[in-house]
C-alpha positions in Angstrom: -85.8 -11.0 34.4 -83.7 -9.8 37.3 -82.8 -6.1 37.7 -79.3 -4.7 37.6 -79.3 -4.3 41.4 -80.3 -7.9 42.0 -77.5 -9.1 39.7 -75.0 -7.1 41.7 -76.2 -8.7 45.0 -76.1 -12.2 43.3 -72.5 -11.7 42.2 -71.4 -10.9 45.7 -73.3 -13.9 47.2 -71.6 -16.2 44.7 -68.2 -14.7 45.5 -68.8 -15.2 49.3 -69.8 -18.8 48.5 -66.5 -19.4 46.9 -67.3 -19.3 43.2 -64.6 -18.3 40.8 -64.8 -14.8 39.3 -64.9 -16.2 35.7 -67.8 -18.5 36.6 -69.8 -15.6 38.2 -69.2 -13.5 35.1 -70.3 -16.3 32.7 -73.4 -17.2 34.7 -74.6 -13.6 35.1 -73.5 -12.7 31.6 -71.3 -9.8 32.7 -67.7 -9.0 32.3 -64.9 -9.8 34.8 -64.3 -6.1 35.4 -67.9 -5.7 36.3 -67.7 -8.5 38.9 -64.5 -7.0 40.3 -66.2 -3.6 40.6 -69.1 -4.8 42.7 -67.0 -7.0 44.9 -64.9 -3.9 45.7 -68.1 -1.9 46.2 -69.5 -4.4 48.7 -69.8 -2.9 52.2 -71.5 -5.0 54.9 -72.1 -1.8 57.0 -73.9 0.0 54.1 -77.2 -1.6 53.3 -77.5 0.3 50.0 -74.0 -0.5 48.6 -75.5 -2.1 45.4 -77.2 1.1 44.3 -75.9 3.3 41.6 -73.8 6.3 42.7 -73.7 9.7 41.2 -71.1 10.1 38.5 -70.9 13.8 38.9 -67.2 14.9 39.3 -66.1 16.0 42.8 -63.9 18.7 41.4 -64.6 21.3 38.7 -61.4 23.0 37.7 -63.1 25.5 35.4 -66.1 26.2 37.6 -66.8 29.9 38.1 -65.9 31.2 41.5 -69.0 32.3 43.6 -67.5 35.8 44.0 -67.4 36.3 40.2 -70.9 34.9 39.8 -72.2 37.4 42.4 -70.3 40.2 40.6 -72.1 39.3 37.3 -75.5 39.5 39.1 -74.6 42.8 40.8 -73.4 44.3 37.6 -76.6 43.4 35.8 -78.6 44.9 38.6 -76.6 48.1 38.5 -77.2 48.4 34.7 -80.9 48.0 35.2 -81.0 50.7 37.9 -79.1 53.1 35.5 -81.7 52.4 32.8 -79.0 50.9 30.5 -78.9 47.8 28.4 -78.4 44.8 30.7 -77.7 41.8 28.5 -74.8 39.5 28.7 -72.6 41.6 26.4 -73.2 44.8 28.4 -72.4 42.9 31.6 -69.2 41.6 30.1 -68.0 45.0 29.0 -68.7 46.5 32.4 -66.8 43.7 34.2 -63.8 44.4 32.1 -63.1 47.5 34.2 -63.2 45.8 37.6 -62.4 42.2 37.0 -58.8 41.1 37.7 -59.4 37.4 36.9 -60.0 35.9 33.5 -63.0 37.4 31.8 -66.1 35.0 31.7 -67.3 34.3 28.2 -70.7 35.4 27.0 -72.0 31.8 27.2 -70.8 31.6 30.8 -72.5 34.9 31.7 -75.7 33.7 30.0 -75.6 30.4 32.0 -75.2 32.3 35.2 -78.1 34.6 34.5 -80.3 31.6 33.5 -79.4 29.7 36.6 -80.5 32.6 38.7 -83.6 33.2 36.6 -82.4 36.6 35.5 -83.2 36.3 31.8 -86.6 38.0 31.9 -87.1 41.6 30.9 -87.5 43.8 34.0 -89.1 47.2 34.3 -86.5 49.8 34.9 -87.1 52.3 37.7 -87.2 55.0 35.0 -87.7 55.0 31.2 -84.7 53.7 29.3 -82.7 56.4 27.6 -83.5 56.8 23.9 -80.6 56.0 21.6 -80.3 58.2 18.5 -80.6 56.0 15.4 -79.5 57.1 12.0 -82.5 57.0 9.6 -81.6 54.8 6.6 -84.2 54.0 3.9 -82.2 53.7 0.7 -79.0 52.0 -0.2 -75.8 53.8 1.1 -77.8 56.0 3.4 -75.7 54.5 6.2 -72.7 52.2 6.4 -71.4 50.5 9.5 -67.7 49.7 9.5 -65.3 48.0 11.8 -61.7 46.8 11.8 -61.2 43.1 12.7 -57.9 42.0 14.0 -55.1 41.4 14.3 -55.6 38.2 12.5 -52.8 35.8 11.4 -52.1 33.7 8.3 -50.4 30.3 8.5 -46.8 31.1 9.3 -47.6 34.1 11.5 -48.4 36.7 8.9 -50.2 39.5 10.7 -53.1 41.5 9.1 -56.4 43.4 9.9 -59.6 43.4 7.9 -61.8 46.4 7.3 -65.4 45.2 7.1 -68.0 47.6 5.8 -71.8 46.8 5.6 -74.6 48.8 4.1 -77.5 49.0 6.6 -80.3 48.9 4.1 -79.1 46.2 1.6 -76.6 44.3 3.9 -74.0 44.4 1.1 -70.5 44.1 2.4 -67.0 45.1 1.5 -64.0 43.2 2.9 -60.6 45.0 2.5 -57.3 43.7 3.9 -55.1 46.0 6.0 -51.5 45.3 6.6 -51.3 48.1 9.2 -53.7 50.7 10.8 -51.7 53.7 9.7 -53.5 56.7 8.4 -52.7 56.1 4.8 -53.7 52.4 5.0 -57.0 53.5 6.5 -57.6 55.9 3.6 -56.7 53.3 1.1 -58.9 50.6 2.6 -62.0 52.8 2.7 -61.4 54.2 -0.7 -61.2 50.6 -2.1 -64.4 49.6 -0.2 -66.3 52.6 -1.6 -65.2 51.8 -5.1 -67.2 48.5 -4.8 -70.1 49.6 -2.4 -70.4 53.2 -3.3 -70.0 56.2 -1.0 -72.5 56.5 2.0 -74.2 59.6 3.3 -73.4 58.5 6.9 -70.6 56.3 8.2 -71.0 54.7 11.6 -67.8 53.6 13.3 -66.3 52.9 16.7 -63.7 55.0 18.5 -60.6 53.6 16.8 -57.8 56.1 17.5 -56.6 56.0 13.8 -60.1 57.3 12.9 -60.1 60.5 14.9 -56.4 61.2 15.4 -55.0 61.2 18.9 -56.3 61.9 22.5 -53.5 64.4 22.7 -54.9 66.5 19.8 -58.7 65.7 20.0 -59.5 68.5 17.5 -57.0 67.4 14.8 -59.6 65.5 12.8 -58.0 62.2 12.0 -57.5 60.7 8.5 -61.0 59.1 8.4 -62.8 62.3 9.5 -60.9 64.4 6.9 -61.5 61.8 4.1 -65.3 61.7 4.9 -65.8 65.4 5.1 -64.0 66.1 1.9 -66.5 63.8 0.1 -69.7 64.9 1.8 -69.9 61.9 4.2 -70.9 62.4 7.9 -69.0 60.2 10.3 -70.8 59.0 13.4 -68.8 57.7 16.4 -70.8 55.3 18.6 -70.5 55.4 22.4 -67.3 54.0 24.0 -67.6 50.4 25.1 -70.9 49.8 23.4 -70.1 47.7 20.3 -73.7 46.4 20.0 -74.5 49.9 18.6 -72.7 48.7 15.5 -74.7 45.5 15.7 -75.0 44.8 11.9 -71.3 44.8 11.2 -70.5 43.0 14.5 -72.9 40.2 13.2 -71.1 40.2 9.9 -67.7 40.0 11.7 -68.8 36.8 13.3 -69.9 35.5 9.9 -66.5 36.5 8.5 -64.6 34.7 11.1 -66.7 31.5 10.8 -67.0 31.3 7.1 -63.8 32.8 5.9 -61.0 32.9 8.5 -61.8 29.5 10.0 -62.2 27.8 6.6 -59.7 29.3 4.2 -56.0 28.4 4.5 -53.7 31.1 3.0 -50.0 31.1 3.4 -49.0 34.1 1.2 -50.2 37.7 1.6 -50.6 38.1 -2.2 -53.5 35.6 -2.1 -55.3 37.1 0.9 -57.2 40.0 -0.7 -58.2 37.9 -3.7 -59.7 35.3 -1.3 -61.4 38.1 0.6 -63.0 39.5 -2.6 -64.3 36.0 -3.5 -65.9 35.7 0.0 -67.3 39.2 -0.4 -68.9 38.4 -3.8 -70.3 35.1 -2.5 -71.9 36.9 0.5 -73.4 39.6 -1.6 -74.9 37.3 -4.3 -75.8 34.2 -2.3 -76.2 34.9 1.5 -79.9 35.3 2.4 -81.1 37.3 5.4 -84.5 36.7 7.0 -84.7 40.5 7.7 -84.5 41.0 3.9 -87.4 38.5 3.3 -84.8 35.8 2.4 -83.4 37.9 -0.4 -79.7 38.3 -1.1 -78.1 41.8 -0.7 -77.7 42.2 -4.5 -81.3 41.3 -5.1 -82.4 44.0 -2.6 -80.1 46.5 -4.3 -81.7 45.7 -7.7 -85.2 46.1 -6.3 -84.4 49.5 -4.8 -83.3 50.9 -8.3 -81.3 53.6 -6.5 -78.3 55.3 -8.2 -75.1 55.0 -6.1 -72.3 57.5 -5.8 -68.8 56.3 -6.3 -65.4 57.9 -5.9 -64.4 60.1 -8.8 -60.7 59.1 -8.8 -59.3 55.6 -9.1 -56.4 56.2 -6.8 -57.1 57.2 -3.1 -56.0 60.6 -1.9 -52.6 60.9 -0.1 -52.4 61.6 3.6 -52.0 64.0 5.3 -55.2 65.4 3.8 -56.0 69.1 4.2 -58.3 70.0 7.1 -61.9 70.4 5.7 -63.5 73.8 5.9 -67.1 72.5 5.8 -69.1 69.5 7.0 -70.2 67.9 10.2 -69.3 64.8 12.2 -71.1 63.4 15.2 -70.1 61.8 18.5 -72.7 59.8 20.5 -72.2 59.5 24.2 -74.0 58.4 27.3 -73.9 61.1 30.0 -73.5 59.7 33.5 -74.3 61.4 36.9 -71.2 63.6 36.7 -72.7 65.4 33.7 -69.5 65.3 31.7 -69.3 64.8 27.9 -66.1 63.2 26.7 -65.1 63.7 23.1 -61.8 62.0 22.3 -60.5 62.7 25.9 -61.7 66.3 25.9 -64.4 66.9 28.5 -67.3 69.4 28.5 -69.8 70.0 31.4 -73.5 69.6 30.4 -76.7 70.7 32.1 -78.4 68.4 34.6 -81.1 67.6 32.0 -78.6 65.6 30.0 -77.6 63.2 32.8 -78.4 59.5 32.2 -79.3 60.3 28.6 -77.6 59.6 25.2 -76.6 62.9 23.5 -75.3 63.6 20.0 -72.4 66.0 19.9 -72.2 67.5 16.4 -69.0 69.3 15.3 -69.8 72.0 12.7 -66.5 72.5 10.9 -67.5 75.7 9.2 -69.0 77.4 12.2 -66.4 75.8 14.6 -69.1 75.0 17.1 -70.0 72.0 19.1 -73.7 71.5 19.3 -75.1 69.0 21.8 -78.6 67.6 21.5 -80.6 64.7 22.9 -84.0 63.3 21.9 -85.9 65.9 23.9 -84.2 68.7 22.0 -81.3 71.2 22.1 -79.0 71.1 25.1 -76.2 73.5 24.7 -73.4 74.7 22.4 -69.6 75.4 22.8 -67.0 77.1 20.8 -64.9 74.4 19.1 -61.9 76.0 17.4 -60.5 73.6 14.7 -58.0 76.1 13.1 -57.0 79.7 13.6 -59.6 82.2 12.7 -57.3 83.7 10.1 -57.6 80.5 8.1 -61.4 80.4 8.0 
């Protein structure tokens, strides 16, 4: 049996001999376009004209520019030298500050790192800073929460979704928000707690509606007031480090794939009902390997722990009174300038806190800001939340 390359040469020989194209195609058992192709490809000055050519495209319109690729590698190296997390997501968040072009996706950044063999763990020049983790051993010891959106229904209806996940059991609560105003935030958390129970600690990102306003950093926003009035300690993760809320971020992806991408809803009256159906299905049927393939509700039943629920059916009305007791916490990474930023208010810390994660705890009763990191106490500041006459 002749090879493909021999058939190509035979086709050209027959064509040079004067055979008709249809005859050549019939004898060689090939199509007429195939015969045309190799007659056109024939080049007497090129002895290898009959060999297969690369089909790789000459132009890649979506190929990453070399300058951006080098910036990805440089950013990763900078994060390593600073002793910080240096994965693809951390690189993407750092690039957002300096990149003027379109942001590369996580998969693109991962491909760049893999192509340059930068996927192995490397030894940092100094020990990586210790991140303060909230101890959670029982149901509702800690909740992670995040607001997803804006999302859109068919027809352009705009909404957000408050997603809350219990760290120990992985139970979730999904609550629809039509706006991120203070009262809607209070209503959404109150409804979620009526199903999940109230936590001891609530870990959230730095959404402005949570803490108030950068102009009034000590005003204690609606969420802080709601939590402190009900013996819940809010924790604000570092700015631009969403992976610190990794459990709820993973759930958000599940929510987008299994709910938003699959459910078609055209009226806002149907949305919360569909979200509650998804929530119940997740809590009773979704199995996590970290839970030994149990569902969240099975883990809750095995724990046999009594939950604390809101006493009133209706949520409190905003504006809530400023709490007089309680604590809330702000976690920040301190860079070489030694400055602690709390909702746009800055405090100078000692040199020992540089390149470390610190926990800034606001004691509402004492009106003090207490800063600590894993090695121990750092410093304290006066933190006046209201006139002394009102204490």
